[in-house]
N, C-alpha and C positions, 0 to 999 in steps of 0.2 A: 323446266320438268314439270312432266303432271305430277301434282298431293291428289293420295286420297284416304281416306278415313273409315277408319274399319269398326263394325260394331263392337259396340263395348260388352265383348263376350271371350269365354273359355276356347281356344281350339278351334280358329278361323281358319278355313280350308276353301278357301272361295278364287275368281279368277276377280281380275281387275282392269280391264281394258283399258288402254289409255292412248289418245292419238300420239304416235311419234314419227307422221310422216314426214318432219320439218328436221327430223336427228339423222346427221349422219350416221347408218349403220357400222362402217368403221369403228377402230378406235377402243377404247378403252371405258367400258359402262361399267356405273358405280350404282348401288344399289342400296340406300339410307332408311332406315328401318328405328322407327320412335316410337318407344311404348310412355306415351305421357298419365300413364294411369297411377295416381298414388296409389290404389289399394293393391296391388299385386308386381309383378315383376315378368316380364316378358322375354320369351326367345325365337326369334325365330330360324330353326333348324335346315330348311330347304325352301328352296326357290328355284323360280324357272323366269327365262325370258323367251319367248320367243318375236321374232322379226320378221 
């Protein structure tokens, strides 16, 4: 699956296009988010997947 690195900034509000054409549309999708910054704590409060 695709990996996207976000810029080191607060309040990221952007779109990350990933080519998922080889993935099945049906089934269970999982969003994994990791805040790898040691300077603060990250929170993901909303997300949208458009297929």
